[in-house]
N, CA, C and O atoms as a printed pandas DataFrame, in Angstrom:
     atom_number atom_name residue_name chain_id  residue_number  x_coord  y_coord  z_coord
0              1         N          MET        A               1  -10.086   -9.901   -3.302
1              2        CA          MET        A               1  -11.391   -9.694   -2.707
2              3         C          MET        A               1  -11.691  -10.823   -1.752
3              4         O          MET        A               1  -11.274  -11.960   -1.978
4              5         N          THR        A               2  -12.403  -10.526   -0.698
5              6        CA          THR        A               2  -12.804  -11.520    0.281
6              7         C          THR        A               2  -14.238  -11.948    0.004
7              8         O          THR        A               2  -15.135  -11.105   -0.024
8              9         N          ALA        A               3  -14.473  -13.245   -0.201
9             10        CA          ALA        A               3  -15.833  -13.732   -0.411
10            11         C          ALA        A               3  -16.531  -13.839    0.944
11            12         O          ALA        A               3  -16.016  -14.460    1.873
12            13         N          THR        A               4  -17.703  -13.229    1.039
13            14        CA          THR        A               4  -18.396  -13.180    2.326
14            15         C          THR        A               4  -19.714  -13.932    2.314
15            16         O          THR        A               4  -20.355  -14.057    3.357
16            17         N          HIS        A               5  -20.133  -14.432    1.168
17            18        CA          HIS        A               5  -21.445  -15.055    1.002
18            19         C          HIS        A               5  -22.566  -14.042    1.183
19            20         O          HIS        A               5  -23.715  -14.418    1.416
20            21         N          ASP        A               6  -22.243  -12.791    1.079
21            22        CA          ASP        A               6  -23.201  -11.695    1.129
22            23         C          ASP        A               6  -22.924  -10.852   -0.116
23            24         O          ASP        A               6  -21.934  -10.122   -0.156
24            25         N          PRO        A               7  -23.778  -10.942   -1.125
25            26        CA          PRO        A               7  -23.509  -10.226   -2.380
26            27         C          PRO        A               7  -23.294   -8.720   -2.192
27            28         O          PRO        A               7  -22.450   -8.133   -2.870
28            29         N          ALA        A               8  -24.032   -8.098   -1.300
29            30        CA          ALA        A               8  -23.872   -6.657   -1.084
30            31         C          ALA        A               8  -22.496   -6.347   -0.490
31            32         O          ALA        A               8  -21.848   -5.385   -0.902
32            33         N          LEU        A               9  -22.055   -7.139    0.456
33            34        CA          LEU        A               9  -20.744   -6.929    1.070
34            35         C          LEU        A               9  -19.633   -7.274    0.081
35            36         O          LEU        A               9  -18.605   -6.599    0.030
36            37         N          ASP        A              10  -19.849   -8.332   -0.706
37            38        CA          ASP        A              10  -18.868   -8.672   -1.738
38            39         C          ASP        A              10  -18.709   -7.527   -2.729
39            40         O          ASP        A              10  -17.600   -7.256   -3.190
40            41         N          ALA        A              11  -19.809   -6.851   -3.061
41            42        CA          ALA        A              11  -19.748   -5.715   -3.983
42            43         C          ALA        A              11  -18.941   -4.565   -3.371
43            44         O          ALA        A              11  -18.234   -3.855   -4.085
44            45         N          LEU        A              12  -19.044   -4.384   -2.056
45            46        CA          LEU        A              12  -18.252   -3.343   -1.387
46            47         C          LEU        A              12  -16.756   -3.661   -1.477
47            48         O          LEU        A              12  -15.939   -2.774   -1.722
48            49         N          TYR        A              13  -16.413   -4.916   -1.279
49            50        CA          TYR        A              13  -15.013   -5.327   -1.431
50            51         C          TYR        A              13  -14.554   -5.130   -2.882
51            52         O          TYR        A              13  -13.430   -4.692   -3.125
52            53         N          ALA        A              14  -15.422   -5.453   -3.835
53            54        CA          ALA        A              14  -15.079   -5.290   -5.254
54            55         C          ALA        A              14  -14.871   -3.816   -5.590
55            56         O          ALA        A              14  -13.986   -3.469   -6.371
56            57         N          ASP        A              15  -15.697   -2.946   -4.990
57            58        CA          ASP        A              15  -15.508   -1.505   -5.194
58            59         C          ASP        A              15  -14.109   -1.083   -4.784
59            60         O          ASP        A              15  -13.433   -0.360   -5.515
60            61         N          LEU        A              16  -13.675   -1.533   -3.621
61            62        CA          LEU        A              16  -12.358   -1.123   -3.119
62            63         C          LEU        A              16  -11.231   -1.680   -3.984
63            64         O          LEU        A              16  -10.215   -1.014   -4.185
64            65         N          GLU        A              17  -11.403   -2.880   -4.486
65            66        CA          GLU        A              17  -10.386   -3.448   -5.378
66            67         C          GLU        A              17  -10.331   -2.646   -6.676
67            68         O          GLU        A              17   -9.247   -2.353   -7.180
68            69         N          ALA        A              18  -11.490   -2.291   -7.215
69            70        CA          ALA        A              18  -11.534   -1.487   -8.436
70            71         C          ALA        A              18  -10.922   -0.102   -8.182
71            72         O          ALA        A              18  -10.237    0.446   -9.045
72            73         N          LEU        A              19  -11.172    0.449   -7.009
73            74        CA          LEU        A              19  -10.592    1.743   -6.650
74            75         C          LEU        A              19   -9.080    1.649   -6.565
75            76         O          LEU        A              19   -8.373    2.542   -7.031
76            77         N          ARG        A              20   -8.580    0.575   -5.974
77            78        CA          ARG        A              20   -7.128    0.372   -5.871
78            79         C          ARG        A              20   -6.498    0.355   -7.261
79            80         O          ARG        A              20   -5.472    0.995   -7.490
80            81         N          VAL        A              21   -7.110   -0.370   -8.177
81            82        CA          VAL        A              21   -6.576   -0.470   -9.540
82            83         C          VAL        A              21   -6.624    0.898  -10.229
83            84         O          VAL        A              21   -5.659    1.301  -10.878
84            85         N          ALA        A              22   -7.739    1.606  -10.088
85            86        CA          ALA        A              22   -7.869    2.920  -10.713
86            87         C          ALA        A              22   -6.821    3.892  -10.178
87            88         O          ALA        A              22   -6.259    4.679  -10.940
88            89         N          VAL        A              23   -6.557    3.843   -8.885
89            90        CA          VAL        A              23   -5.548    4.725   -8.285
90            91         C          VAL        A              23   -4.163    4.355   -8.800
91            92         O          VAL        A              23   -3.381    5.235   -9.159
92            93         N          GLU        A              24   -3.855    3.077   -8.840
93            94        CA          GLU        A              24   -2.549    2.637   -9.337
94            95         C          GLU        A              24   -2.324    3.051  -10.786
95            96         O          GLU        A              24   -1.208    3.392  -11.176
96            97         N          GLU        A              25   -3.390    3.019  -11.579
97            98        CA          GLU        A              25   -3.275    3.369  -12.993
98            99         C          GLU        A              25   -3.492    4.864  -13.242
99           100         O          GLU        A              25   -3.547    5.315  -14.386
100          101         N          GLU        A              26   -3.615    5.621  -12.151
101          102        CA          GLU        A              26   -3.799    7.072  -12.202
102          103         C          GLU        A              26   -5.009    7.473  -13.032
103          104         O          GLU        A              26   -4.980    8.481  -13.738
104          105         N          GLU        A              27   -6.066    6.687  -12.944
105          106        CA          GLU        A              27   -7.355    6.976  -13.587
106          107         C          GLU        A              27   -8.204    7.727  -12.569
107          108         O          GLU        A              27   -9.107    7.157  -11.955
108          109         N          HIS        A              28   -7.905    9.006  -12.397
109          110        CA          HIS        A              28   -8.497    9.781  -11.312
110          111         C          HIS        A              28  -10.005    9.996  -11.456
111          112         O          HIS        A              28  -10.731    9.946  -10.464
112          113         N          ASP        A              29  -10.481   10.234  -12.680
113          114        CA          ASP        A              29  -11.925   10.397  -12.878
114          115         C          ASP        A              29  -12.662    9.104  -12.553
115          116         O          ASP        A              29  -13.709    9.119  -11.905
116          117         N          LEU        A              30  -12.109    7.992  -13.009
117          118        CA          LEU        A              30  -12.710    6.688  -12.715
118          119         C          LEU        A              30  -12.677    6.421  -11.214
119          120         O          LEU        A              30  -13.657    5.938  -10.647
120          121         N          ALA        A              31  -11.566    6.729  -10.575
121          122        CA          ALA        A              31  -11.442    6.523   -9.126
122          123         C          ALA        A              31  -12.503    7.329   -8.377
123          124         O          ALA        A              31  -13.096    6.834   -7.418
124          125         N          ALA        A              32  -12.742    8.559   -8.809
125          126        CA          ALA        A              32  -13.757    9.396   -8.159
126          127         C          ALA        A              32  -15.148    8.791   -8.325
127          128         O          ALA        A              32  -15.940    8.791   -7.383
128          129         N          ARG        A              33  -15.449    8.273   -9.524
129          130        CA          ARG        A              33  -16.766    7.647   -9.735
130          131         C          ARG        A              33  -16.910    6.381   -8.893
131          132         O          ARG        A              33  -17.968    6.134   -8.313
132          133         N          ILE        A              34  -15.855    5.588   -8.826
133          134        CA          ILE        A              34  -15.898    4.362   -8.025
134          135         C          ILE        A              34  -16.114    4.709   -6.557
135          136         O          ILE        A              34  -16.905    4.066   -5.868
136          137         N          LEU        A              35  -15.411    5.722   -6.088
137          138        CA          LEU        A              35  -15.526    6.125   -4.686
138          139         C          LEU        A              35  -16.933    6.630   -4.375
139          140         O          LEU        A              35  -17.487    6.301   -3.326
140          141         N          ASP        A              36  -17.516    7.422   -5.268
141          142        CA          ASP        A              36  -18.890    7.891   -5.063
142          143         C          ASP        A              36  -19.863    6.720   -5.010
143          144         O          ASP        A              36  -20.741    6.671   -4.149
144          145         N          ASN        A              37  -19.701    5.779   -5.934
145          146        CA          ASN        A              37  -20.568    4.603   -5.963
146          147         C          ASN        A              37  -20.390    3.769   -4.689
147          148         O          ASN        A              37  -21.363    3.296   -4.102
148          149         N          HIS        A              38  -19.146    3.599   -4.278
149          150        CA          HIS        A              38  -18.867    2.823   -3.060
150          151         C          HIS        A              38  -19.515    3.483   -1.843
151          152         O          HIS        A              38  -20.104    2.803   -1.003
152          153         N          ASP        A              39  -19.403    4.797   -1.753
153          154        CA          ASP        A              39  -20.000    5.513   -0.623
154          155         C          ASP        A              39  -21.515    5.293   -0.580
155          156         O          ASP        A              39  -22.073    5.003    0.479
156          157         N          ARG        A              40  -22.168    5.429   -1.716
157          158        CA          ARG        A              40  -23.627    5.193   -1.759
158          159         C          ARG        A              40  -23.963    3.762   -1.374
159          160         O          ARG        A              40  -24.872    3.510   -0.583
160          161         N          ARG        A              41  -23.202    2.819   -1.956
161          162        CA          ARG        A              41  -23.462    1.401   -1.690
162          163         C          ARG        A              41  -23.236    1.077   -0.210
163          164         O          ARG        A              41  -24.013    0.329    0.384
164          165         N          LEU        A              42  -22.178    1.635    0.385
165          166        CA          LEU        A              42  -21.871    1.387    1.797
166          167         C          LEU        A              42  -22.963    1.962    2.707
167          168         O          LEU        A              42  -23.403    1.305    3.651
168          169         N          ARG        A              43  -23.391    3.190    2.416
169          170        CA          ARG        A              43  -24.459    3.794    3.219
170          171         C          ARG        A              43  -25.745    2.985    3.132
171          172         O          ARG        A              43  -26.423    2.779    4.139
172          173         N          HIS        A              44  -26.081    2.528    1.932
173          174        CA          HIS        A              44  -27.273    1.703    1.747
174          175         C          HIS        A              44  -27.143    0.385    2.522
175          176         O          HIS        A              44  -28.095   -0.078    3.150
176          177         N          TYR        A              45  -25.948   -0.205    2.464
177          178        CA          TYR        A              45  -25.710   -1.463    3.169
178          179         C          TYR        A              45  -25.864   -1.285    4.676
179          180         O          TYR        A              45  -26.544   -2.071    5.335
180          181         N          VAL        A              46  -25.229   -0.250    5.215
181          182        CA          VAL        A              46  -25.283   -0.014    6.662
182          183         C          VAL        A              46  -26.714    0.280    7.104
183          184         O          VAL        A              46  -27.152   -0.188    8.155
184          185         N          ASP        A              47  -27.434    1.051    6.307
185          186        CA          ASP        A              47  -28.830    1.342    6.642
186          187         C          ASP        A              47  -29.694    0.083    6.650
187          188         O          ASP        A              47  -30.672   -0.001    7.393
188          189         N          GLY        A              48  -29.327   -0.898    5.820
189          190        CA          GLY        A              48  -30.158   -2.086    5.680
190          191         C          GLY        A              48  -29.824   -3.257    6.578
191          192         O          GLY        A              48  -30.570   -4.236    6.588
192          193         N          ILE        A              49  -28.732   -3.204    7.340
193          194        CA          ILE        A              49  -28.359   -4.389    8.131
194          195         C          ILE        A              49  -29.104   -4.469    9.457
195          196         O          ILE        A              49  -29.101   -5.522   10.094
196          197         N          ASN        A              50  -29.729   -3.403    9.883
197          198        CA          ASN        A              50  -30.573   -3.414   11.087
198          199         C          ASN        A              50  -29.924   -4.073   12.295
199          200         O          ASN        A              50  -30.544   -4.905   12.957
200          201         N          GLY        A              51  -28.696   -3.710   12.581
201          202        CA          GLY        A              51  -28.022   -4.228   13.769
202          203         C          GLY        A              51  -27.495   -5.644   13.625
203          204         O          GLY        A              51  -26.947   -6.189   14.583
204          205         N          GLN        A              52  -27.642   -6.248   12.475
205          206        CA          GLN        A              52  -27.172   -7.616   12.252
206          207         C          GLN        A              52  -25.852   -7.605   11.489
207          208         O          GLN        A              52  -25.684   -8.314   10.496
208          209         N          SER        A              53  -24.934   -6.799   11.965
209          210        CA          SER        A              53  -23.689   -6.618   11.227
210          211         C          SER        A              53  -22.761   -7.817   11.339
211          212         O          SER        A              53  -22.542   -8.345   12.429
212          213         N          PRO        A              54  -22.218   -8.240   10.205
213          214        CA          PRO        A              54  -21.189   -9.275   10.208
214          215         C          PRO        A              54  -19.848   -8.618   10.581
215          216         O          PRO        A              54  -19.107   -8.160    9.712
216          217         N          VAL        A              55  -19.559   -8.582   11.858
217          218        CA          VAL        A              55  -18.438   -7.799   12.371
218          219         C          VAL        A              55  -17.121   -8.146   11.685
219          220         O          VAL        A              55  -16.388   -7.242   11.285
220          221         N          ALA        A              56  -16.810   -9.396   11.543
221          222        CA          ALA        A              56  -15.521   -9.778   10.942
222          223         C          ALA        A              56  -15.407   -9.270    9.510
223          224         O          ALA        A              56  -14.352   -8.780    9.105
224          225         N          SER        A              57  -16.475   -9.383    8.753
225          226        CA          SER        A              57  -16.450   -8.918    7.368
226          227         C          SER        A              57  -16.315   -7.409    7.299
227          228         O          SER        A              57  -15.592   -6.887    6.451
228          229         N          LEU        A              58  -17.003   -6.707    8.180
229          230        CA          LEU        A              58  -16.899   -5.252    8.194
230          231         C          LEU        A              58  -15.525   -4.802    8.656
231          232         O          LEU        A              58  -15.017   -3.787    8.179
232          233         N          GLN        A              59  -14.910   -5.539    9.580
233          234        CA          GLN        A              59  -13.557   -5.211   10.004
234          235         C          GLN        A              59  -12.575   -5.397    8.851
235          236         O          GLN        A              59  -11.651   -4.603    8.677
236          237         N          GLY        A              60  -12.782   -6.445    8.073
237          238        CA          GLY        A              60  -11.933   -6.666    6.895
238          239         C          GLY        A              60  -12.093   -5.547    5.880
239          240         O          GLY        A              60  -11.115   -5.096    5.283
240          241         N          LEU        A              61  -13.320   -5.104    5.687
241          242        CA          LEU        A              61  -13.584   -3.996    4.766
242          243         C          LEU        A              61  -12.910   -2.723    5.263
243          244         O          LEU        A              61  -12.315   -1.984    4.478
244          245         N          LEU        A              62  -13.002   -2.469    6.558
245          246        CA          LEU        A              62  -12.368   -1.291    7.140
246          247         C          LEU        A              62  -10.848   -1.360    6.974
247          248         O          LEU        A              62  -10.214   -0.357    6.644
248          249         N          LYS        A              63  -10.271   -2.519    7.198
249          250        CA          LYS        A              63   -8.821   -2.667    7.045
250          251         C          LYS        A              63   -8.404   -2.400    5.602
251          252         O          LYS        A              63   -7.396   -1.738    5.355
252          253         N          LEU        A              64   -9.175   -2.910    4.661
253          254        CA          LEU        A              64   -8.874   -2.679    3.253
254          255         C          LEU        A              64   -8.991   -1.194    2.923
255          256         O          LEU        A              64   -8.161   -0.661    2.186
256          257         N          GLN        A              65  -10.004   -0.523    3.456
257          258        CA          GLN        A              65  -10.153    0.924    3.250
258          259         C          GLN        A              65   -8.959    1.683    3.820
259          260         O          GLN        A              65   -8.450    2.609    3.188
260          261         N          GLN        A              66   -8.516    1.298    5.001
261          262        CA          GLN        A              66   -7.386    1.978    5.631
262          263         C          GLN        A              66   -6.098    1.768    4.842
263          264         O          GLN        A              66   -5.295    2.692    4.708
264          265         N          THR        A              67   -5.898    0.572    4.325
265          266        CA          THR        A              67   -4.717    0.278    3.515
266          267         C          THR        A              67   -4.730    1.108    2.240
267          268         O          THR        A              67   -3.708    1.665    1.837
268          269         N          LEU        A              68   -5.889    1.183    1.614
269          270        CA          LEU        A              68   -6.029    1.969    0.399
270          271         C          LEU        A              68   -5.796    3.448    0.682
271          272         O          LEU        A              68   -5.144    4.137   -0.102
272          273         N          MET        A              69   -6.322    3.934    1.792
273          274        CA          MET        A              69   -6.141    5.340    2.159
274          275         C          MET        A              69   -4.659    5.638    2.405
275          276         O          MET        A              69   -4.165    6.683    1.983
276          277         N          ALA        A              70   -3.956    4.746    3.074
277          278        CA          ALA        A              70   -2.527    4.946    3.318
278          279         C          ALA        A              70   -1.762    5.008    2.000
279          280         O          ALA        A              70   -0.861    5.832    1.843
280          281         N          ASP        A              71   -2.118    4.140    1.052
281          282        CA          ASP        A              71   -1.478    4.157   -0.257
282          283         C          ASP        A              71   -1.761    5.478   -0.975
283          284         O          ASP        A              71   -0.862    6.055   -1.587
284          285         N          MET        A              72   -2.988    5.952   -0.905
285          286        CA          MET        A              72   -3.346    7.214   -1.555
286          287         C          MET        A              72   -2.588    8.386   -0.925
287          288         O          MET        A              72   -2.160    9.296   -1.634
288          289         N          LEU        A              73   -2.421    8.371    0.394
289          290        CA          LEU        A              73   -1.668    9.438    1.062
290          291         C          LEU        A              73   -0.199    9.417    0.648
291          292         O          LEU        A              73    0.412   10.468    0.455
292          293         N          THR        A              74    0.356    8.234    0.513
293          294        CA          THR        A              74    1.748    8.102    0.064
294          295         C          THR        A              74    1.895    8.652   -1.350
295          296         O          THR        A              74    2.844    9.378   -1.647
296          297         N          ARG        A              75    0.950    8.300   -2.217
297          298        CA          ARG        A              75    0.982    8.805   -3.595
298          299         C          ARG        A              75    0.849   10.330   -3.625
299          300         O          ARG        A              75    1.510   10.999   -4.420
300          301         N          ARG        A              76   -0.011   10.879   -2.753
301          302        CA          ARG        A              76   -0.168   12.331   -2.670
302          303         C          ARG        A              76    1.140   12.986   -2.259
303          304         O          ARG        A              76    1.543   13.995   -2.838
304          305         N          ASP        A              77    1.812   12.407   -1.248
305          306        CA          ASP        A              77    3.068   12.975   -0.763
306          307         C          ASP        A              77    4.152   12.930   -1.830
307          308         O          ASP        A              77    4.926   13.878   -1.963
308          309         N          ILE        A              78    4.220   11.846   -2.590
309          310        CA          ILE        A              78    5.206   11.722   -3.669
310          311         C          ILE        A              78    4.933   12.761   -4.752
311          312         O          ILE        A              78    5.854   13.416   -5.241
312          313         N          ALA        A              79    3.660   12.908   -5.123
313          314        CA          ALA        A              79    3.303   13.902   -6.149
314          315         C          ALA        A              79    3.637   15.308   -5.662
315          316         O          ALA        A              79    4.135   16.128   -6.434
316          317         N          GLY        A              80    3.371   15.593   -4.396
317          318        CA          GLY        A              80    3.695   16.905   -3.837
318          319         C          GLY        A              80    5.184   17.177   -3.867
319          320         O          GLY        A              80    5.608   18.287   -4.190
320          321         N          ALA        A              81    5.977   16.182   -3.537
321          322        CA          ALA        A              81    7.439   16.345   -3.561
322          323         C          ALA        A              81    7.920   16.609   -4.983
323          324         O          ALA        A              81    8.815   17.428   -5.195
324          325         N          ARG        A              82    7.333   15.924   -5.954
325          326        CA          ARG        A              82    7.719   16.157   -7.355
326          327         C          ARG        A              82    7.345   17.571   -7.800
327          328         O          ARG        A              82    8.113   18.227   -8.502
328          329         N          LEU        A              83    6.175   18.032   -7.392
329          330        CA          LEU        A              83    5.768   19.399   -7.746
330          331         C          LEU        A              83    6.711   20.433   -7.127
331          332         O          LEU        A              83    7.115   21.391   -7.785
332          333         N          ARG        A              84    7.054   20.225   -5.856
333          334        CA          ARG        A              84    7.984   21.157   -5.198
334          335         C          ARG        A              84    9.335   21.152   -5.883
335          336         O          ARG        A              84    9.937   22.210   -6.065
336          337         N          ALA        A              85    9.826   19.977   -6.268
337          338        CA          ALA        A              85   11.124   19.880   -6.950
338          339         C          ALA        A              85   11.052   20.585   -8.304
339          340         O          ALA        A              85   12.004   21.253   -8.708
340          341         N          GLY        A              86    9.940   20.439   -8.995
341          342        CA          GLY        A              86    9.785   21.116  -10.281
342          343         C          GLY        A              86    9.783   22.621  -10.136
343          344         O          GLY        A              86   10.420   23.323  -10.922
344          345         N          ARG        A              87    9.071   23.129   -9.133
345          346        CA          ARG        A              87    9.059   24.577   -8.897
346          347         C          ARG        A              87   10.445   25.081   -8.531
347          348         O          ARG        A              87   10.851   26.163   -8.955
348          349         N          GLN        A              88   11.171   24.297   -7.742
349          350        CA          GLN        A              88   12.521   24.697   -7.347
350          351         C          GLN        A              88   13.431   24.743   -8.575
351          352         O          GLN        A              88   14.268   25.639   -8.689
352          353         N          SER        A              89   13.278   23.799   -9.482
353          354        CA          SER        A              89   14.087   23.800  -10.703
354          355         C          SER        A              89   13.798   25.026  -11.555
355          356         O          SER        A              89   14.711   25.636  -12.112
356          357         N          VAL        A              90   12.526   25.379  -11.652
357          358        CA          VAL        A              90   12.160   26.569  -12.434
358          359         C          VAL        A              90   12.748   27.813  -11.795
359          360         O          VAL        A              90   13.288   28.669  -12.496
360          361         N          ARG        A              91   12.653   27.931  -10.465
361          362        CA          ARG        A              91   13.242   29.091   -9.784
362          363         C          ARG        A              91   14.755   29.148   -9.999
363          364         O          ARG        A              91   15.312   30.223  -10.220
364          365         N          ALA        A              92   15.415   28.000   -9.935
365          366        CA          ALA        A              92   16.869   27.971  -10.134
366          367         C          ALA        A              92   17.221   28.372  -11.562
367          368         O          ALA        A              92   18.183   29.112  -11.771
368          369         N          ALA        A              93   16.463   27.900  -12.542
369          370        CA          ALA        A              93   16.724   28.262  -13.933
370          371         C          ALA        A              93   16.503   29.752  -14.146
371          372         O          ALA        A              93   17.280   30.403  -14.845
372          373         N          ASN        A              94   15.449   30.294  -13.549
373          374        CA          ASN        A              94   15.193   31.737  -13.670
374          375         C          ASN        A              94   16.314   32.549  -13.030
375          376         O          ASN        A              94   16.745   33.556  -13.593
376          377         N          ALA        A              95   16.783   32.129  -11.879
377          378        CA          ALA        A              95   17.878   32.830  -11.203
378          379         C          ALA        A              95   19.153   32.757  -12.038
379          380         O          ALA        A              95   19.899   33.732  -12.125
380          381         N          TYR        A              96   19.400   31.615  -12.644
381          382        CA          TYR        A              96   20.581   31.453  -13.493
382          383         C          TYR        A              96   20.500   32.398  -14.699
383          384         O          TYR        A              96   21.483   33.057  -15.037
384          385         N          HIS        A              97   19.346   32.465  -15.337
385          386        CA          HIS        A              97   19.184   33.349  -16.479
386          387         C          HIS        A              97   19.313   34.822  -16.083
387          388         O          HIS        A              97   19.883   35.621  -16.826
388          389         N          LEU        A              98   18.790   35.170  -14.926
389          390        CA          LEU        A              98   18.909   36.532  -14.443
390          391         C          LEU        A              98   20.379   36.883  -14.187
391          392         O          LEU        A              98   20.856   37.950  -14.573
392          393         N          ALA        A              99   21.082   35.955  -13.526
393          394        CA          ALA        A              99   22.501   36.192  -13.234
394          395         C          ALA        A              99   23.293   36.294  -14.534
395          396         O          ALA        A              99   24.209   37.109  -14.649
396          397         N          GLU        A             100   22.940   35.472  -15.500
397          398        CA          GLU        A             100   23.635   35.495  -16.795
398          399         C          GLU        A             100   23.396   36.817  -17.513
399          400         O          GLU        A             100   24.299   37.362  -18.148
400          401         N          SER        A             101   22.171   37.328  -17.408
401          402        CA          SER        A             101   21.866   38.592  -18.101
402          403         C          SER        A             101   22.553   39.782  -17.427
403          404         O          SER        A             101   22.808   40.793  -18.081
404          405         N          LEU        A             102   22.853   39.677  -16.141
405          406        CA          LEU        A             102   23.520   40.757  -15.427
406          407         C          LEU        A             102   25.033   40.745  -15.638
407          408         O          LEU        A             102   25.716   41.732  -15.362
408          409         N          ALA        A             103   25.543   39.629  -16.126
409          410        CA          ALA        A             103   26.998   39.500  -16.293
410          411         C          ALA        A             103   27.526   40.234  -17.489
411          412         O          ALA        A             103   28.729   40.210  -17.746
């Protein structure tokens, strides 16, 4: 987490760190709750800064969000590949059993 001397912004960074851990541990329900909370907290923060945005801190937050999103997309792609491989194995086993029954 990056300390910003802004408790609200620090909480946003903490949300993303907690989300990263939840995703890594495949705690999907927890990850969804963290993401919902982060979204509310971020919207409240943006509404309250009144044009006085700490650009560097927000850029760091955005970079962390993008890194987390890339990791989540990679995990999605890996899970999809495993599902496709599993379906292919089932189809192959069914075809083998069908061929065996016809022999």
